[in-house]
C-alpha positions as CSV (number, residue, x, y, z in Angstrom):
1,M,-0.4,8.8,8.6
2,T,-3.6,10.7,8.8
3,G,-4.1,10.7,4.9
4,I,-2.9,9.0,2.1
5,T,-0.3,10.4,-0.3
6,A,-1.1,12.1,-3.4
7,L,1.2,9.2,-4.9
8,V,-0.9,6.5,-3.4
9,R,-4.1,8.1,-4.4
10,G,-2.7,8.1,-7.9
11,H,-2.4,4.6,-7.9
12,I,-5.6,3.9,-6.7
13,T,-7.6,6.2,-9.5
14,R,-5.7,4.5,-12.3
15,L,-6.0,0.4,-10.7
16,F,-10.2,0.3,-8.9
17,P,-13.2,2.3,-10.8
18,T,-14.3,5.1,-8.5
19,D,-17.4,3.0,-6.7
20,R,-14.4,1.0,-5.0
21,Q,-11.5,4.0,-4.6
22,E,-13.3,5.0,-0.9
23,E,-13.8,1.6,-0.1
24,V,-9.4,0.9,-0.7
25,S,-8.3,4.3,0.4
26,R,-9.7,3.5,4.1
27,L,-8.4,0.3,4.2
28,L,-4.8,1.5,3.0
29,R,-5.3,4.6,6.4
30,E,-7.4,2.3,8.3
31,D,-5.2,-0.9,8.0
32,C,-2.2,-1.1,6.3
33,G,-0.6,2.6,7.8
34,E,0.5,3.3,11.1
35,S,-1.2,0.1,13.0
36,L,0.5,-2.3,11.6
37,P,3.5,-3.7,13.6
38,G,6.8,-2.6,14.5
39,A,5.1,1.1,11.8
40,A,3.8,2.7,14.6
41,K,7.3,5.3,14.4
42,A,7.6,4.3,10.9
43,S,8.2,7.7,8.4
44,P,5.1,8.4,5.9
45,D,7.8,7.5,3.2
46,L,7.8,3.9,4.7
47,L,4.0,3.8,4.8
48,E,3.6,5.0,1.5
49,R,6.1,2.9,0.4
50,V,4.1,-0.1,2.1
51,Q,0.8,1.3,0.7
52,C,2.0,1.3,-3.0
53,A,3.6,-1.9,-2.3
54,A,0.0,-3.6,-1.5
55,L,-1.8,-1.8,-4.8
56,K,0.7,-3.0,-7.2
57,V,0.3,-6.7,-5.7
58,S,-3.0,-6.2,-5.9
59,A,-2.9,-5.3,-9.3
60,G,-6.4,-3.3,-8.9
61,N,-8.5,-6.6,-7.7
62,L,-9.7,-6.1,-4.2
63,E,-9.3,-9.7,-3.2
64,K,-6.0,-9.3,-3.8
65,L,-5.6,-6.2,-1.7
66,Y,-7.1,-7.5,1.1
67,D,-4.4,-10.8,0.8
68,A,-1.8,-7.9,0.5
69,I,-2.7,-6.1,3.8
70,A,-2.9,-9.6,5.7
71,L,0.2,-9.8,4.3
72,A,1.4,-6.7,5.6
73,Q,0.2,-7.2,9.0
74,T,1.8,-10.6,9.3
75,D,5.0,-8.7,8.2
76,W,5.0,-5.9,5.9
77,R,8.7,-6.6,4.9
78,D,7.2,-9.7,2.7
79,L,5.0,-7.1,1.4
80,L,8.0,-5.6,-0.3
81,V,9.5,-9.1,-1.6
82,A,6.6,-9.8,-3.0
83,A,5.7,-6.6,-5.1
84,G,9.3,-5.6,-5.9
85,F,10.2,-3.1,-3.7
86,A,12.3,-4.2,-0.9
87,E,16.1,-3.6,-2.4
88,D,15.6,0.1,-3.5
89,T,13.8,2.0,-1.4
90,Q,12.5,4.8,-4.1
91,A,11.0,1.8,-6.3
92,H,7.3,2.7,-5.5
93,K,8.0,5.6,-6.7
94,H,9.1,4.6,-9.9
95,W,6.1,1.9,-10.5
96,K,3.9,2.8,-13.1
97,S,0.4,1.2,-12.4
């Protein structure tokens, strides 16, 4: 995944102030995407789901985003559970930030 999807970008825009949005995008691209353990061959939809989970758990707080990404780097499935996205593979598409 070379970029951030429109869905993820929309959540970033709604959750974070303008001066933090590029940093948040970079963190998600570099640290919460294909580089996650076991995610090298993950579908773009799964990566979007994990990134949305990180954003949801962060609630617009940069420190909480760092914590969410650290959780994803340990086991991204735990992050999906924390965000309430584990049971429904489409839940991240219906979440409103």
